[in-house]
Phi, psi and omega in degrees: 000329182301318180296320180297313181298317179297320179300317181285326177296337178273021174070025174268164176238165183268148170283168179301316182292324178294316179298318180298314182297319180294318180297321178297319180291325175298316180296330180273008178058038179279349180240151178279170186297327179294318180294318180292322177298316179298318179297314180297322183296331179303322183276000168274340183263345176211161179285148175289148177268164179300316182294322178296314180297319178299317181294314178300315182297315182299322179295314181297318180293324179294323183269354186298144172295124185293146177223139184246092181237151174277097183248021183294345179224024186257159179233148168244133176239119193206150174245159178292335191072183176078012178274353176073013185267340179050055178275167168304159186283078191297313184294325179288318175299314180298328179299319179288326175295318179296314179300318179295335180276354176109004179258126180292140184232127172248089189276128178252130183203178186206173171292156176292135175241295177270347174253163186294307186227121179267175181298324179294322177300316182296307184295324177296318179296327180280352176107009180283138176261119181298147183223150169229016178268123185301321181298315180293321178294320177296323177297317177300315182297321180287319185282315188253354183071010180209143169229160184237126180251104180286114192309315181298337178289341186244344184232100181301328180294319179294325179292320184289336181252007183301314181296319180298315182297317180292325179293319178293317181064022182240160176289124178238178180294344177293332174301322183286334184281325185312307182292347185261355189233032174299117184294344179284343179053058183299148181298321181241146174223128170249114188241127174268134181235147189272345172211163188285334177295318176293323178302320179296315180297315176302315182301313179298318183290314186284340176300334182280343182280151176283334179286155182272161181209159170220132178251135178235142181215120172289125190294350174258021169102012178272148178264041179191175172281103187265342185063009175276346182199183176293162183234133171264131178240127183240130175229181177296339183272346181147199182216154184208150174255132183239138171278168176301320179298319177303326183270002174089018183222168173271157173294152178239163178264142182305324183297334186272000177234026178283149175280174174284176181272343179231166178298320181295315180297318181291323177295324177295318177297317181302308181294321180302318180294314180293338176277003178083015183252013179288163175288166179302319183288320175299312180300320184299315183290328177291314183295319183293321178293320178294316182295317179297318179296315179298318182294324185290341176284348179062031182241348192240028177085199183283176186297321179298321176299320182291325174298316180298319179296319180296317179296318179297322179294315183286308186276345178267004176083004183287322178296317178297320179298321177299319177297312182298320179292325178292325183281349182297000000 
């Protein structure tokens, strides 16, 4: 590792094959925590390159615990995290709204590292038992229209650096890998990114995939459609900037979409929203993300139809039912 670190300290970058090899060795615990921390810190001082991200991603997918799910019509909606905004768990909430609306969801998530509370923290607090058995996950998908893949159960490398990431409490390149390595290989992916430079790298990388994608970026630094500012949306067909009004909603204030300070408090907010008791602003950010995701699958009519479906799912109790069925 010393040679690798010296090479990188001299402002060099890794090739795809070098990045892949190093990630495999990290997963195999060939380096001590100090060495891995030093390696991770390099990418806090400079942006990751496309080839480095490709290599890291390929290694994680190669080492992933296999899962056999029918994802030919499924979507994952996920953010990189690391935007420092500590919002309610918008992508996870939207996932249940989408599931309640009739779209299958294969949600990939983890504990919070650079964010306060991750999707795994929320679901665990609500009583969900993580699974890596394909039969059980398929049962969840069939019963609740959603299944949840807890990242450390499927990615040994993420498990081996989990303690380090939580100790650092900073955004690392592992934030960028999470949305790219869902072992279910969902047909659709809606990914929130915290800055436009990362969005570009994602765009170049995902253009090579056969699966479809949509990237969303809140122009004031959110890794989701936050409605606190305009939103850039990038697809294989191009990119566009949308105001809240363009998306059918009013702007919201950042203070009104904050998460709780603890997992329990945030889980209470989460359930409260799915029970139809959220504030107008909380509901709006959940609904807009769900509606955009539904519309992007090209199966549910025009965008206005998708907003109506999302509202019916949230306020008609269908999203809550998906949660309850998943927790059974």
